[in-house]
C-alpha positions in Angstrom: 4.8 24.9 8.1 3.8 24.2 4.7 4.7 20.9 3.1 6.5 20.7 -0.4 4.8 18.7 -3.3 7.4 15.7 -3.0 6.5 15.8 0.4 2.4 15.6 -0.1 3.1 13.2 -3.2 4.6 10.7 -1.2 2.6 10.8 1.8 -0.4 10.7 -0.3 1.0 7.5 -2.3 1.8 6.2 1.5 -2.1 6.3 2.0 -3.1 4.8 -0.5 -0.4 2.1 -0.2 -1.8 1.7 3.6 -5.4 1.7 2.4 -4.6 -1.3 -0.6 -3.5 -3.5 2.2 -6.2 -2.6 4.6 -9.1 -2.8 3.0 -8.0 -6.5 1.5 -7.5 -7.3 5.4 -10.7 -5.9 7.0 -13.2 -4.7 3.4 -14.3 -1.6 2.6 -16.5 -1.2 5.7 -14.1 -1.8 7.8 -11.5 0.4 6.5 -11.9 3.8 8.4 -10.3 7.2 7.3 -9.0 7.4 11.0 -7.4 4.0 11.1 -5.8 4.6 8.0 -4.3 8.2 9.2 -3.5 6.7 12.1 -1.0 3.9 10.6 0.4 6.6 8.0 1.0 8.5 11.7 -1.3 11.7 10.4 -4.6 13.3 11.8 -7.8 12.6 10.8 -8.3 16.0 9.4 -5.6 15.5 7.0 -6.9 13.2 5.0 -9.0 15.8 3.3 -5.6 17.8 2.0 -5.1 14.6 0.1 -8.6 13.4 -1.1 -12.1 14.8 -2.3 -13.8 11.8 -0.3 -13.3 8.3 0.9 -14.6 7.3 -2.1 -11.9 8.6 -3.9 -9.1 6.8 -1.9 -10.9 3.4 -2.2 -10.9 3.5 -6.5 -6.9 4.0 -5.6 -6.6 1.9 -3.2 -8.5 -0.8 -5.2 -6.0 0.5 -8.4 -2.6 0.0 -6.4 -3.6 -4.0 -4.9 -4.1 -4.8 -8.5 -1.3 -3.2 -9.4 0.8 -5.0 -6.7 -0.7 -8.2 -7.3 -0.2 -8.0 -10.9 3.5 -8.0 -10.2 3.3 -10.5 -7.4 1.7 -12.8 -10.6 4.5 -11.8 -13.5 6.7 -13.2 -11.1 5.3 -16.4 -11.3 5.4 -17.0 -14.7 3.4 -20.0 -17.0 0.2 -20.7 -15.9 0.9 -23.9 -14.2 3.2 -21.5 -11.8 0.6 -19.1 -11.3 -1.6 -21.2 -10.1 0.9 -22.9 -8.0 1.8 -19.2 -6.5 -2.1 -18.3 -6.3 -3.0 -21.4 -4.4 -1.2 -21.7 -2.3 -1.5 -21.2 1.8 0.8 -18.3 1.8 -1.6 -16.8 -0.1 -4.2 -17.5 1.7 -2.9 -16.5 4.9 -2.1 -13.0 3.8 -5.0 -11.3 2.5 -3.6 -7.7 2.9 -0.8 -8.7 0.3 -3.2 -11.0 -1.4 -5.6 -11.1 -4.9 -8.2 -8.5 -4.3 -10.6 -10.3 -6.3 -10.5 -13.3 -3.8 -10.3 -10.4 -0.6 -13.5 -7.8 -2.2 -15.6 -9.9 -4.5 -18.1 -10.3 -2.8 -18.0 -6.6 -1.3 -17.6 -4.6 -4.5 -21.2 -4.9 -5.6 -22.6 -2.6 -2.7 -19.4 -0.1 -3.9 -19.8 3.2 -5.8 -19.7 3.0 -9.8 -16.2 4.5 -9.8 -15.3 1.6 -7.4 -16.7 -0.8 -9.4 -15.4 0.5 -12.4 -11.6 0.4 -10.8 -12.3 -3.6 -9.9 -13.3 -4.3 -12.9 -10.5 -2.8 -14.9 -8.5 -4.9 -12.6 -10.3 -8.2 -13.4 -9.5 -7.5 -16.9 -5.8 -6.8 -16.0 -6.1 -10.4 -14.5 -7.7 -12.1 -17.1 -5.0 -10.7 -20.0 -1.9 -11.7 -17.4 -3.5 -15.3 -17.2 -3.9 -15.3 -20.9 0.0 -14.6 -21.4 0.7 -17.2 -18.8 -1.5 -19.9 -20.9 1.0 -19.2 -24.0 -0.8 -20.5 -27.2 -4.3 -21.4 -27.0 -5.6 -24.7 -26.2 -7.2 -27.3 -29.3 -10.8 -27.7 -28.6 -10.7 -24.3 -26.0 -13.2 -21.8 -27.7 -11.0 -19.7 -27.0 -7.8 -18.7 -24.6 -9.8 -16.2 -22.7 -12.8 -18.4 -22.1 -9.9 -20.6 -20.7 -8.5 -17.8 -18.6 -11.7 -16.9 -17.3 -12.7 -20.4 -16.3 -9.2 -20.7 -14.7 -9.1 -17.3 -13.0 -12.9 -17.9 -11.3 -12.2 -21.3 -9.9 -8.8 -20.1 -8.7 -10.8 -16.9 -7.0 -13.2 -19.3 -5.5 -10.5 -21.8 -3.9 -9.4 -19.1 -2.1 -12.5 -17.7 -0.7 -13.7 -21.1 0.6 -10.0 -21.7 1.7 -9.7 -18.5 3.7 -13.5 -19.7 5.0 -12.2 -22.5 6.2 -9.0 -21.3 7.8 -9.8 -22.1 11.4 -9.8 -25.7 10.4 -6.3 -25.7 8.6 -7.1 -29.2 7.3 -10.0 -28.5 5.3 -8.4 -25.1 4.0 -5.7 -27.1 2.4 -7.6 -29.6 1.2 -9.2 -26.9 -0.6 -6.5 -25.8 -2.0 -5.0 -29.1 -2.9 -8.1 -30.2 -4.2 -8.5 -27.2 -6.4 -4.9 -27.0 -7.6 -5.1 -30.5 -8.8 -8.0 -30.2 -10.7 -6.8 -26.6 -12.5 -4.2 -28.1 -13.4 -5.8 -31.5 -14.4 -8.2 -29.2 -16.9 -5.5 -27.3 -18.4 -3.8 -30.7 -19.2 -6.9 -32.1 -21.2 -7.7 -28.8 -22.6 -4.2 -28.9 -23.9 -4.7 -32.6 -25.0 -7.3 -32.1 -27.4 
């Protein structure tokens, strides 16, 4: 029985959605085509009706992961609220729905140029979003973009370290609270100049 074009597009979108979550949970190597297809109730062989290769799926999944995360960031609003949301225990505990930069940043260098390009575009979008959340460029700062990159890099690093220390809940929370306080203090200092 043939499936309609709409059904095929819907199935493809579901595969990408599941892959966007799984690669953030399990990493690139830990996410197999067989597991993904099983998660959406299809056979491994059906994958090639939708994608030319696993790499082509990974590109779309990375793009989807960054889009999902952008939607969450947009809800937070100004930079202080974005940081409070980002540097939270809830974000640490849910990598499958969290920031792809924090979940996959250390792995992306070993991926194809197409995956790296999709990842780089996602980081650019995050920088733009952080610039927007900052509002006016603080006095004494070389540029709003420089401040956004600085804040973003520290926040991503804090999530990576907090997840690494997650088995020790106290340390994980200490990393988050220390980095949040430091980021907010740095922002206040940049605005006071």
